[in-house]
MIMI-589651 format. One line per 8 residues: number of its first residue (from 1); their letters; for each residue x, y, z of C-alpha. Coordinates in steps of 0.001 Angstrom, whole numbers. Each point is the difference from the previous one (the first is absolute). Layout:
N
NUM> a> X,Y,Z | ...
//
This chain:
406
1> mafvtiig> -215714,-117191,35641 | 1352,3453,-1177 | 3445,-1027,1068 | 79,-3493,-1867 | -1491,1803,-3032 | 2708,2606,-68 | 2419,-2920,559 | -1281,-1831,-3089
9> aaaftslp> -108,3108,-2161 | 3728,719,814 | 1143,-2745,-2144 | -327,2075,-3159 | 2164,2887,1604 | 2850,-2355,449 | 624,-960,-3593 | 1025,3378,-1980
17> gllidplh> 3477,279,1351 | 870,-3696,-981 | -1405,430,-3522 | 2739,2731,-1122 | 2758,-2164,-928 | -1832,-2988,-1442 | -2209,2199,-2153 | 3200,1909,-978
25> tefdwsrg> 1742,-3271,-985 | -3048,-1787,-1937 | -1462,2970,-1673 | 2934,2456,-373 | -2097,2774,1586 | 1757,2693,1646 | -71,428,3650 | -1711,3401,-512
33> tigfavsv> -2490,-1599,-2070 | -757,-2567,2621 | 101,2633,2834 | -2667,1989,-2088 | -2353,-3165,204 | 552,-70,3722 | -377,3922,340 | -3385,-286,-1679
41> nlalyglt> -982,-2639,2567 | 1284,1845,2957 | -1771,3431,-1316 | -3234,-1741,-470 | 61,-1851,3381 | 89,3739,1591 | -2414,1336,-2245 | -2692,-2461,180
49> apfaaalm> 23,-13,3801 | -1966,3140,890 | -2826,-1283,-2526 | 141,-3420,1460 | -654,1469,3475 | -2917,1705,-1294 | -1214,-3121,-1810 | 48,-1801,3219
57> drfgirrv> -2205,2495,1500 | -2182,-485,-2962 | -171,-3726,-511 | 1827,-1473,3042 | 3355,-1080,742 | -437,-3750,-974 | -1345,674,-3614 | 2804,2534,-639
65> vavaltvi> 2815,-2469,1303 | -1441,-2942,-1647 | 69,1752,-3440 | 3324,1462,762 | 1688,-3370,621 | -1659,-1525,-2991 | 1577,2650,-2259 | 3574,-515,1464
73> sagsvltv> -611,-3544,-773 | -751,455,-3517 | 2658,2550,-692 | 2700,-2076,1595 | -1019,-3309,-2173 | -112,2029,-3187 | 3698,879,241 | 874,-3542,-602
81> wmtaawql> -954,458,-3568 | 1454,3539,-721 | 2317,356,-2876 | 342,3963,-80 | 934,2648,2467 | -3458,1703,-483 | -1811,-3280,1648 | 2269,120,2896
89> vlywgilv> -1270,3701,610 | -3500,-1108,-683 | -139,-3314,2071 | 2469,806,2785 | -152,3810,-79 | -3720,848,-437 | -1943,-3180,1018 | 1969,-862,3081
97> glgsgsma> 408,3650,575 | -3731,756,247 | -814,-3271,1888 | 2979,666,2655 | -1161,3595,422 | -3380,-1374,1193 | 2039,-2213,2495 | 2237,3036,1168
105> lafaatvt> 274,1573,3460 | -3157,1939,-550 | -1825,-3441,562 | 2140,-208,3472 | -1242,3554,782 | -3487,-963,-821 | -68,-2978,2066 | 1523,1894,2861
113> nrwfvarr> -2380,3008,-219 | -3062,-2363,267 | 1066,-2829,2224 | 1907,1789,2569 | -231,2891,2277 | 2790,-668,2446 | 3524,-926,-899 | -254,1123,-3668
121> glvtgilt> 3557,556,-294 | 773,-3395,1182 | -2491,-1732,-2436 | 1306,2183,-2605 | 3586,-1396,455 | -1081,-3492,102 | -2000,147,-3221 | 2705,1898,-1825
129> aagasgql> 2511,-2830,1555 | -2082,-2536,-1801 | 1363,1139,-3504 | 3467,-640,1585 | -1213,-3353,959 | -969,-932,-3241 | 3288,1113,-1455 | 1766,-2213,2514
137> vflpllsw> -2074,-3052,-1129 | 191,472,-3870 | 3413,1428,-712 | 2252,-2898,826 | -2487,-2067,-1846 | -386,2222,-3112 | 3805,550,-232 | 594,-3872,148
145> lvehhgwr> -2385,-415,-2754 | 1521,2913,-2115 | 3577,-1410,181 | -810,-3873,-315 | -3112,-24,-2288 | -297,3564,-1601 | -2152,2896,711 | -3287,-1339,-1526
153> paaitvsl> -653,-2704,2802 | 599,3005,2378 | -2710,2072,-1658 | -2379,-2967,28 | 518,-387,3773 | -733,3733,545 | -3451,-464,-2113 | -913,-3074,2001
161> aalavvpf> 948,1511,3364 | -2347,3175,-722 | -2817,-2325,-1359 | 326,-2205,3130 | -989,2937,2258 | -3257,842,-1714 | -2184,-2793,1610 | 1153,931,3385
169> vwlllrdh> -780,3685,-638 | -3590,-778,-1154 | -732,-2280,2686 | 1475,1344,2935 | 985,3804,-564 | -2818,2428,1559 | -565,3621,-985 | -872,1483,3345
177> padvglpa> -253,-1155,3630 | -3946,401,-223 | 112,-3104,-2360 | 959,-2240,2695 | -2068,2034,2737 | 3154,1144,2002 | 1178,3674,684 | 3326,1065,-1204
185> ygaeelva> 2867,-1065,2219 | 104,2755,2787 | -3507,1445,-560 | -2450,-331,2526 | -3217,-152,-2258 | -882,-2096,-3190 | -54,2641,-2894 | -2316,-904,-2919
193> kpapvpga> 1637,-572,-3314 | 8,3247,-2133 | -1987,90,-3378 | 2244,-592,-3187 | 1543,3204,-992 | -965,804,-3810 | 2335,1756,-2379 | 3316,-1520,976
201> arravsvl> 2245,1456,-2610 | -1596,3492,600 | 508,-300,3723 | 3635,-1063,-390 | 645,3092,-2358 | -2079,2358,2530 | 2193,-1311,3030 | 3015,463,-1930
209> vsaartgp> -915,3760,-1193 | -884,788,3781 | 3232,-1522,1492 | 2204,1802,-2686 | -986,3253,1489 | 1824,-731,3102 | 3731,-152,652 | 138,-3141,1870
217> fwllagtf> -1128,-1986,-2867 | 2798,1039,-2233 | 2677,-402,2607 | -1437,-3558,868 | -8,-855,-3915 | 3371,1343,-381 | 1534,-2122,2963 | -2014,-3131,-1294
225> aicgastn> 1258,498,-3466 | 3576,-322,1267 | -765,-2914,2114 | -1309,-1749,-3250 | 3089,947,-2053 | 2241,-1179,2822 | -2015,-3592,689 | -2148,-1128,-2782
233> glvkthfv> 1396,1732,-2732 | 3864,-303,842 | 722,-3106,2580 | -2835,-2044,-956 | 436,343,-3624 | 3800,433,-619 | 1772,-1565,3090 | 157,-3371,-1388
241> paahdhgm> 1404,867,-3379 | 2528,2351,1762 | 1110,-2655,2175 | 438,-2306,-2862 | 2088,2547,-1919 | 2422,-426,2956 | -63,-3790,-402 | -2557,-1202,2553
249> pitaaasl> -2312,-2771,-1004 | -3627,1155,-796 | -1327,-2459,2839 | 2399,1510,2567 | -1134,3752,-953 | -3724,-1355,10 | 608,-1565,3406 | 1323,3176,1290
257> lavigvfd> -2917,1915,-1168 | -2169,-2670,1998 | 1929,934,3101 | -1011,3431,-507 | -3657,-1169,128 | 826,-1793,3224 | 1134,3071,1891 | -2507,2232,-1962
265> vvgtiasg> -2744,-1970,1965 | 1741,759,3207 | 673,3628,-803 | -3426,845,-1572 | -1828,-1456,3202 | 2250,1920,2205 | -682,3176,-1854 | -3549,-508,464
273> wftdrfea> 486,-196,3794 | 2068,2985,-114 | -2601,1985,-2016 | -2454,-629,2719 | 2266,1624,2528 | 2316,2600,-1696 | -410,2883,-2479 | -507,-1382,-3456
281> rrllavyy> 1954,2605,-1844 | 3156,-297,2180 | -15,-3987,-539 | 43,645,-3793 | 2777,2461,181 | 2033,-2685,1796 | -906,-2756,-2222 | 992,2045,-3248
289> alrgvsll> 3048,1170,1391 | 1485,-3488,1129 | -1179,-1452,-3557 | 2058,2700,-1777 | 3074,-739,2084 | -88,-3690,-885 | -487,577,-3641 | 3038,1835,-357
297> flpmllap> 2152,-2901,1234 | -1808,-2585,-1972 | 2329,285,-2969 | 3143,-786,2081 | -1791,-3191,1266 | -782,-1679,-3080 | 2095,-3168,-668 | -49,-3511,-1530
305> svhppmlf> -724,-1503,3497 | -1978,1045,2904 | 1937,1676,2723 | -786,1281,3543 | -115,3748,-983 | -2659,-918,-2669 | -1889,-1931,2493 | -71,2746,2140
313> fivfygld> -1242,2166,-2714 | -2811,-2554,-765 | -1165,34,3435 | 189,3853,499 | -1760,490,-3101 | -2534,-2425,673 | -1140,1609,3171 | -568,3190,-1723
321> wvatvppt> -1395,-1329,-3512 | -3623,948,495 | 105,1351,3789 | -1116,3355,-1696 | -3477,-1408,-862 | -1613,6,3534 | 925,3607,863 | -858,1196,-3479
329> ialcrehy> -3551,-1608,293 | -366,1496,3463 | 995,3568,-1458 | -2603,-463,-2732 | -2575,-1104,2702 | 865,2980,2153 | -197,2534,-2766 | -2963,-1337,-2162
337> gedsaivf> -2327,-1985,2287 | -2702,-2042,-2027 | 1777,465,-3236 | 3413,-1257,1265 | 72,-3420,-1866 | -693,1770,-3260 | 2710,2681,842 | 2292,-2791,861
345> gwvlashq> -701,-1647,-3279 | 1010,3196,-1758 | 3103,429,2311 | 718,-3775,-982 | -271,908,-3570 | 2869,2539,352 | 1837,-2815,1798 | -274,-2082,-3219
353> vgaavvaf> 546,2684,-2506 | 3372,378,1848 | 562,-3477,-16 | -816,-111,-3749 | 2634,2588,-824 | 2813,-1478,1721 | -1019,-3486,-1348 | 602,1381,-3624
361> agglardv> 2844,2379,1050 | 1770,-2778,1834 | 103,-2206,-3134 | 742,2890,-2416 | 2947,888,2465 | 1232,-3487,-121 | -40,121,-4063 | 1778,3239,-13
369> fgsydvvw> 2358,-153,2823 | 701,-3840,198 | -968,247,3912 | -2623,983,2424 | 2209,2268,2174 | -1499,3141,-1145 | -3380,-1070,1154 | 925,-1148,3387
377> yasgalca> 1556,3156,712 | -2803,2198,-1595 | -2600,-1952,2064 | 1744,566,3239 | 239,3783,-591 | -3634,-185,-685 | -617,-1769,3284 | 1610,2745,1865
385> aaalmalv> -2347,2620,-1780 | -3055,-2255,1066 | 1248,263,3622 | -128,3722,-204 | -3197,154,-1628 | -1773,-2324,2513 | 1252,2562,2946 | -1810,2786,-1706
393> irrppplp> -3522,-1742,83 | -2098,2071,2334 | -2267,-1513,2647 | -3686,350,-1072 | -2027,2824,1770 | -1979,-1272,3277 | -3728,-710,-649 | -2175,2732,1388
401> rmpatp> -1495,-714,3345 | -3830,-204,249 | -1562,2648,2477 | -1075,-1177,3121 | -3765,-769,344 | -1572,2252,2636
//
């Protein structure tokens, strides 16, 4: 059910990159202005996540997710009547950002920690791939709607997709294995459902203060900020308008993003499988290094039509898109134990802050330089830095052994 929920919620993440050119044409808003609204959305997506993880401990997964999807639906449909840029920031940036933050990867981390003891890396990969599956389903449809009927029907489609998931969440999603009388997968005994944890906001902040005193937190946050900058902030937001600048039709560019979604599913599930078997920090270093190299080649591949080298980039980049998530969650779990879902929520916040910065900077660079080339090259260099940062992360100290009973 969590997989289906994330697929339905993924509809709204597919739209921002398709809106830049239509909103620029209709309202004469600069790409920097539109990019700012997207950056607010991305930042709140991340900053909301740790509080949402704590709220799930307090009120349950089902209630938090149902409210989040309703807020997303409302924010998306309200954009249909907007006439000023501040309304785009309010509706799409703030409302959809807050709702999407509660449906972020911290949700996947919470579900994995509660329902699974064995094969957590693989499960994390599968749940993370659900977002890519949603992108695969909705991107071609939304791009067709934008090109043939305008951006408003696409916004309504996103609203209806988010709203349609709410009944399934309320009726089928359960908070804990004890709710259905089963042990967690891989556990030998049934564990009683824990009591609600009060003070969600206070707990989220206290976990941040504690984690911020450790080096691994800052290294994980830094690498994940670069991950967000090079995926959600850059490719998901600016690939379609960048390809359109080179004469490629919007539907063709959006279809390429959908293909990224196809291979993202394969890459993320494979990454989860690798995470169960190999050292997570070394996997991260490999992923970031390969991503950086691919971004350096992208400006040379953009053209009016799709050709084999571009397809190779799309496949390669798709396999690497969110392959970083399973090892990052695994490292959070290794270092922070019971608080790992909330710590990952804060790490995810850095991911989205990085995405927000590049979503705005990419639009600004396009306004100033007339192309996106400088942003592609800068992101490639940042990925190289992230690879080095991942290698610096130390292993957690071994747990002390209990003295033998005489």
